[in-house]
A tleap script that builds the chain and sets N, CA, C and O, in Angstrom:
source leaprc.protein.ff14SB
mol = sequence {
  NMET SER ASP ASP LEU VAL ARG ASP ALA PHE
  GLY ASN GLN ILE ASN ASP GLY ASP SER VAL
  THR LEU ILE LYS ASP LEU LYS VAL LYS GLY
  THR SER GLU THR ILE LYS ARG GLY THR LEU
  VAL LYS GLY VAL ARG LEU THR GLY ASN PRO
  GLY GLU VAL GLU CYS ASN THR LYS GLN VAL
  LYS GLY LEU VAL LEU LYS THR GLU PHE LEU
  LYS LYS CALA
}
set mol.1.N position { -12.149 -16.267 -5.395 }
set mol.1.CA position { -11.462 -14.984 -5.320 }
set mol.1.C position { -11.051 -14.657 -3.890 }
set mol.1.O position { -10.203 -13.789 -3.683 }
set mol.2.N position { -11.628 -15.327 -2.905 }
set mol.2.CA position { -11.285 -15.038 -1.521 }
set mol.2.C position { -9.814 -15.334 -1.224 }
set mol.2.O position { -9.273 -14.831 -0.239 }
set mol.3.N position { -9.160 -16.145 -2.064 }
set mol.3.CA position { -7.737 -16.439 -1.878 }
set mol.3.C position { -6.879 -15.200 -2.118 }
set mol.3.O position { -5.767 -15.116 -1.596 }
set mol.4.N position { -7.373 -14.236 -2.897 }
set mol.4.CA position { -6.599 -13.055 -3.239 }
set mol.4.C position { -6.723 -11.944 -2.209 }
set mol.4.O position { -6.055 -10.918 -2.343 }
set mol.5.N position { -7.554 -12.111 -1.186 }
set mol.5.CA position { -7.708 -11.078 -0.172 }
set mol.5.C position { -6.429 -10.961 0.647 }
set mol.5.O position { -5.804 -11.962 0.998 }
set mol.6.N position { -6.054 -9.721 0.942 }
set mol.6.CA position { -4.880 -9.462 1.773 }
set mol.6.C position { -5.379 -9.227 3.187 }
set mol.6.O position { -6.221 -8.360 3.421 }
set mol.7.N position { -4.851 -10.008 4.137 }
set mol.7.CA position { -5.315 -9.917 5.516 }
set mol.7.C position { -4.132 -9.649 6.451 }
set mol.7.O position { -3.013 -10.106 6.217 }
set mol.8.N position { -4.420 -8.885 7.526 }
set mol.8.CA position { -3.384 -8.618 8.528 }
set mol.8.C position { -3.248 -9.814 9.470 }
set mol.8.O position { -3.886 -10.846 9.258 }
set mol.9.N position { -2.437 -9.684 10.488 }
set mol.9.CA position { -2.173 -10.777 11.424 }
set mol.9.C position { -3.425 -11.212 12.186 }
set mol.9.O position { -3.462 -12.318 12.725 }
set mol.10.N position { -4.449 -10.360 12.238 }
set mol.10.CA position { -5.667 -10.655 12.980 }
set mol.10.C position { -6.848 -11.006 12.079 }
set mol.10.O position { -7.972 -11.153 12.558 }
set mol.11.N position { -6.597 -11.142 10.771 }
set mol.11.CA position { -7.640 -11.549 9.838 }
set mol.11.C position { -8.441 -10.423 9.238 }
set mol.11.O position { -9.399 -10.681 8.509 }
set mol.12.N position { -8.084 -9.168 9.518 }
set mol.12.CA position { -8.788 -8.029 8.929 }
set mol.12.C position { -8.293 -7.804 7.508 }
set mol.12.O position { -7.097 -7.917 7.236 }
set mol.13.N position { -9.206 -7.489 6.608 }
set mol.13.CA position { -8.837 -7.264 5.216 }
set mol.13.C position { -8.103 -5.933 5.052 }
set mol.13.O position { -8.512 -4.918 5.614 }
set mol.14.N position { -7.018 -5.946 4.279 }
set mol.14.CA position { -6.242 -4.737 3.983 }
set mol.14.C position { -6.483 -4.386 2.524 }
set mol.14.O position { -6.415 -5.252 1.652 }
set mol.15.N position { -6.766 -3.113 2.259 }
set mol.15.CA position { -7.004 -2.622 0.901 }
set mol.15.C position { -5.957 -1.578 0.543 }
set mol.15.O position { -5.267 -1.052 1.416 }
set mol.16.N position { -5.843 -1.281 -0.758 }
set mol.16.CA position { -4.953 -0.207 -1.208 }
set mol.16.C position { -5.277 1.083 -0.463 }
set mol.16.O position { -6.445 1.454 -0.340 }
set mol.17.N position { -4.251 1.765 0.034 }
set mol.17.CA position { -4.441 3.053 0.688 }
set mol.17.C position { -4.722 2.971 2.179 }
set mol.17.O position { -4.778 4.004 2.845 }
set mol.18.N position { -4.901 1.775 2.719 }
set mol.18.CA position { -5.156 1.630 4.157 }
set mol.18.C position { -3.929 2.003 4.976 }
set mol.18.O position { -2.809 2.031 4.465 }
set mol.19.N position { -4.156 2.285 6.240 }
set mol.19.CA position { -3.069 2.502 7.188 }
set mol.19.C position { -2.940 1.261 8.055 }
set mol.19.O position { -3.940 0.651 8.432 }
set mol.20.N position { -1.707 0.892 8.368 }
set mol.20.CA position { -1.450 -0.277 9.204 }
set mol.20.C position { -0.446 0.085 10.295 }
set mol.20.O position { 0.299 1.057 10.172 }
set mol.21.N position { -0.437 -0.710 11.361 }
set mol.21.CA position { 0.489 -0.538 12.465 }
set mol.21.C position { 1.330 -1.806 12.583 }
set mol.21.O position { 0.807 -2.913 12.451 }
set mol.22.N position { 2.627 -1.651 12.830 }
set mol.22.CA position { 3.494 -2.808 13.024 }
set mol.22.C position { 3.255 -3.398 14.400 }
set mol.22.O position { 3.101 -2.666 15.377 }
set mol.23.N position { 3.224 -4.736 14.482 }
set mol.23.CA position { 3.009 -5.402 15.764 }
set mol.23.C position { 4.309 -6.006 16.291 }
set mol.23.O position { 4.310 -6.685 17.318 }
set mol.24.N position { 5.420 -5.757 15.585 }
set mol.24.CA position { 6.717 -6.297 15.997 }
set mol.24.C position { 7.809 -5.383 15.460 }
set mol.24.O position { 7.663 -4.830 14.370 }
set mol.25.N position { 8.916 -5.212 16.212 }
set mol.25.CA position { 10.073 -4.488 15.678 }
set mol.25.C position { 10.623 -5.275 14.493 }
set mol.25.O position { 10.803 -6.490 14.579 }
set mol.26.N position { 10.889 -4.583 13.392 }
set mol.26.CA position { 11.395 -5.254 12.193 }
set mol.26.C position { 12.698 -4.617 11.742 }
set mol.26.O position { 12.782 -3.401 11.572 }
set mol.27.N position { 13.721 -5.455 11.547 }
set mol.27.CA position { 14.968 -4.985 10.953 }
set mol.27.C position { 14.765 -4.945 9.452 }
set mol.27.O position { 14.157 -5.850 8.882 }
set mol.28.N position { 15.273 -3.893 8.802 }
set mol.28.CA position { 15.128 -3.748 7.357 }
set mol.28.C position { 16.380 -4.304 6.703 }
set mol.28.O position { 17.487 -3.826 6.950 }
set mol.29.N position { 16.195 -5.326 5.860 }
set mol.29.CA position { 17.333 -5.944 5.178 }
set mol.29.C position { 18.062 -4.918 4.321 }
set mol.29.O position { 17.431 -4.090 3.665 }
set mol.30.N position { 19.379 -4.973 4.328 }
set mol.30.CA position { 20.184 -4.088 3.503 }
set mol.30.C position { 20.444 -2.724 4.111 }
set mol.30.O position { 21.138 -1.901 3.515 }
set mol.31.N position { 19.890 -2.475 5.299 }
set mol.31.CA position { 20.128 -1.209 5.990 }
set mol.31.C position { 20.388 -1.500 7.463 }
set mol.31.O position { 20.264 -2.639 7.914 }
set mol.32.N position { 20.747 -0.467 8.199 }
set mol.32.CA position { 20.919 -0.619 9.646 }
set mol.32.C position { 19.656 -0.178 10.389 }
set mol.32.O position { 19.659 -0.088 11.617 }
set mol.33.N position { 18.585 0.094 9.653 }
set mol.33.CA position { 17.344 0.607 10.255 }
set mol.33.C position { 16.526 -0.507 10.906 }
set mol.33.O position { 16.503 -1.640 10.426 }
set mol.34.N position { 15.861 -0.166 11.997 }
set mol.34.CA position { 14.850 -1.027 12.614 }
set mol.34.C position { 13.589 -0.192 12.730 }
set mol.34.O position { 13.617 0.911 13.276 }
set mol.35.N position { 12.493 -0.709 12.222 }
set mol.35.CA position { 11.208 -0.025 12.340 }
set mol.35.C position { 10.525 -0.584 13.583 }
set mol.35.O position { 10.328 -1.793 13.703 }
set mol.36.N position { 10.168 0.300 14.500 }
set mol.36.CA position { 9.681 -0.099 15.821 }
set mol.36.C position { 8.223 -0.535 15.794 }
set mol.36.O position { 7.424 -0.086 14.973 }
set mol.37.N position { 7.908 -1.435 16.734 }
set mol.37.CA position { 6.527 -1.865 16.937 }
set mol.37.C position { 5.678 -0.634 17.251 }
set mol.37.O position { 6.117 0.257 17.978 }
set mol.38.N position { 4.471 -0.586 16.707 }
set mol.38.CA position { 3.584 0.541 16.944 }
set mol.38.C position { 3.701 1.635 15.901 }
set mol.38.O position { 2.930 2.594 15.927 }
set mol.39.N position { 4.658 1.509 14.976 }
set mol.39.CA position { 4.816 2.501 13.914 }
set mol.39.C position { 3.605 2.460 12.985 }
set mol.39.O position { 3.216 1.393 12.509 }
set mol.40.N position { 3.017 3.619 12.732 }
set mol.40.CA position { 1.881 3.721 11.821 }
set mol.40.C position { 2.407 3.943 10.409 }
set mol.40.O position { 3.186 4.864 10.164 }
set mol.41.N position { 1.975 3.092 9.487 }
set mol.41.CA position { 2.364 3.211 8.083 }
set mol.41.C position { 1.100 3.528 7.294 }
set mol.41.O position { 0.147 2.749 7.299 }
set mol.42.N position { 1.094 4.672 6.616 }
set mol.42.CA position { -0.094 5.120 5.886 }
set mol.42.C position { 0.044 4.819 4.399 }
set mol.42.O position { 1.146 4.819 3.851 }
set mol.43.N position { -1.079 4.566 3.765 }
set mol.43.CA position { -1.126 4.437 2.309 }
set mol.43.C position { -0.395 3.227 1.756 }
set mol.43.O position { 0.413 3.359 0.837 }
set mol.44.N position { -0.670 2.035 2.310 }
set mol.44.CA position { -0.018 0.837 1.779 }
set mol.44.C position { -0.561 0.516 0.393 }
set mol.44.O position { -1.692 0.868 0.057 }
set mol.45.N position { 0.259 -0.154 -0.400 }
set mol.45.CA position { -0.130 -0.579 -1.746 }
set mol.45.C position { -0.071 -2.100 -1.817 }
set mol.45.O position { 0.874 -2.713 -1.320 }
set mol.46.N position { -1.075 -2.701 -2.430 }
set mol.46.CA position { -1.095 -4.152 -2.587 }
set mol.46.C position { -0.123 -4.546 -3.694 }
set mol.46.O position { 0.037 -3.819 -4.674 }
set mol.47.N position { 0.530 -5.705 -3.534 }
set mol.47.CA position { 1.561 -6.128 -4.474 }
set mol.47.C position { 1.111 -7.247 -5.400 }
set mol.47.O position { 1.837 -7.596 -6.331 }
set mol.48.N position { -0.054 -7.812 -5.174 }
set mol.48.CA position { -0.468 -8.985 -5.931 }
set mol.48.C position { -0.155 -10.265 -5.167 }
set mol.48.O position { -0.672 -11.331 -5.503 }
set mol.49.N position { 0.685 -10.168 -4.148 }
set mol.49.CA position { 0.990 -11.292 -3.270 }
set mol.49.C position { 0.202 -11.079 -1.979 }
set mol.49.O position { 0.407 -10.070 -1.304 }
set mol.50.N position { -0.700 -12.007 -1.615 }
set mol.50.CA position { -1.534 -11.803 -0.429 }
set mol.50.C position { -0.751 -11.733 0.882 }
set mol.50.O position { -1.310 -11.328 1.902 }
set mol.51.N position { 0.516 -12.112 0.881 }
set mol.51.CA position { 1.314 -12.086 2.103 }
set mol.51.C position { 2.170 -10.852 2.261 }
set mol.51.O position { 2.921 -10.744 3.230 }
set mol.52.N position { 2.075 -9.896 1.310 }
set mol.52.CA position { 2.945 -8.727 1.340 }
set mol.52.C position { 2.206 -7.459 0.920 }
set mol.52.O position { 1.271 -7.506 0.121 }
set mol.53.N position { 2.643 -6.324 1.473 }
set mol.53.CA position { 2.199 -5.007 1.018 }
set mol.53.C position { 3.434 -4.130 0.844 }
set mol.53.O position { 4.465 -4.353 1.478 }
set mol.54.N position { 3.315 -3.139 -0.018 }
set mol.54.CA position { 4.409 -2.203 -0.260 }
set mol.54.C position { 4.041 -0.868 0.378 }
set mol.54.O position { 2.874 -0.476 0.390 }
set mol.55.N position { 5.052 -0.172 0.909 }
set mol.55.CA position { 4.782 1.099 1.580 }
set mol.55.C position { 6.046 1.935 1.665 }
set mol.55.O position { 7.134 1.478 1.315 }
set mol.56.N position { 5.889 3.152 2.128 }
set mol.56.CA position { 7.007 4.036 2.430 }
set mol.56.C position { 6.917 4.424 3.900 }
set mol.56.O position { 5.827 4.662 4.420 }
set mol.57.N position { 8.067 4.487 4.566 }
set mol.57.CA position { 8.131 4.996 5.936 }
set mol.57.C position { 9.072 6.190 5.930 }
set mol.57.O position { 9.698 6.491 4.914 }
set mol.58.N position { 9.168 6.866 7.065 }
set mol.58.CA position { 10.106 7.994 7.162 }
set mol.58.C position { 11.535 7.520 6.921 }
set mol.58.O position { 12.332 8.226 6.304 }
set mol.59.N position { 11.857 6.322 7.409 }
set mol.59.CA position { 13.216 5.805 7.307 }
set mol.59.C position { 13.526 5.181 5.941 }
set mol.59.O position { 14.615 5.380 5.402 }
set mol.60.N position { 12.571 4.429 5.381 }
set mol.60.CA position { 12.834 3.627 4.188 }
set mol.60.C position { 11.723 3.826 3.165 }
set mol.60.O position { 10.541 3.768 3.503 }
set mol.61.N position { 12.105 4.057 1.925 }
set mol.61.CA position { 11.139 4.186 0.825 }
set mol.61.C position { 11.087 2.869 0.044 }
set mol.61.O position { 12.099 2.178 -0.078 }
set mol.62.N position { 9.918 2.525 -0.480 }
set mol.62.CA position { 9.788 1.312 -1.285 }
set mol.62.C position { 9.948 0.038 -0.478 }
set mol.62.O position { 10.542 -0.931 -0.950 }
set mol.63.N position { 9.424 0.038 0.729 }
set mol.63.CA position { 9.557 -1.086 1.648 }
set mol.63.C position { 8.446 -2.099 1.401 }
set mol.63.O position { 7.297 -1.717 1.175 }
set mol.64.N position { 8.777 -3.384 1.440 }
set mol.64.CA position { 7.778 -4.449 1.339 }
set mol.64.C position { 7.672 -5.107 2.708 }
set mol.64.O position { 8.664 -5.591 3.252 }
set mol.65.N position { 6.459 -5.120 3.260 }
set mol.65.CA position { 6.227 -5.692 4.587 }
set mol.65.C position { 5.374 -6.946 4.483 }
set mol.65.O position { 4.450 -7.008 3.671 }
set mol.66.N position { 5.679 -7.941 5.299 }
set mol.66.CA position { 4.851 -9.128 5.379 }
set mol.66.C position { 3.623 -8.818 6.234 }
set mol.66.O position { 3.727 -8.183 7.283 }
set mol.67.N position { 2.470 -9.271 5.773 }
set mol.67.CA position { 1.217 -8.945 6.458 }
set mol.67.C position { 1.113 -9.603 7.819 }
set mol.67.O position { 0.307 -9.162 8.638 }
set mol.68.N position { 1.891 -10.637 8.099 }
set mol.68.CA position { 1.841 -11.295 9.407 }
set mol.68.C position { 2.341 -10.398 10.532 }
set mol.68.O position { 2.133 -10.707 11.705 }
set mol.69.N position { 3.001 -9.285 10.188 }
set mol.69.CA position { 3.514 -8.344 11.186 }
set mol.69.C position { 2.712 -7.051 11.228 }
set mol.69.O position { 3.165 -6.068 11.813 }
set mol.70.N position { 1.533 -7.032 10.622 }
set mol.70.CA position { 0.743 -5.814 10.511 }
set mol.70.C position { -0.613 -5.946 11.174 }
set mol.70.O position { -1.177 -7.038 11.252 }
set mol.71.N position { -1.134 -4.818 11.654 }
set mol.71.CA position { -2.499 -4.729 12.164 }
set mol.71.C position { -3.144 -3.534 11.477 }
set mol.71.O position { -2.568 -2.446 11.444 }
set mol.72.N position { -4.324 -3.733 10.935 }
set mol.72.CA position { -5.026 -2.626 10.269 }
set mol.72.C position { -5.352 -1.555 11.293 }
set mol.72.O position { -5.845 -1.852 12.381 }
set mol.73.N position { -5.070 -0.296 10.936 }
set mol.73.CA position { -5.296 0.816 11.865 }
set mol.73.C position { -6.717 1.337 11.748 }
set mol.73.O position { -7.092 2.274 12.453 }
savepdb mol mol.pdb
quit
């Protein structure tokens, strides 16, 4: 079952409802928005894919982020 754990870029486990911080500026596909490094994203949802989480930001709703760009807050 350890294969199903969702981990951030530093190996910390991410759970439903956790807050994460971006460690890199990310361009959002399909929009002209860029989410800046250091942005705090609250209340992430697990997607069933250990490499991704779903969340909402002020700029974009229903965003899927790769965990390699996240740090648990």
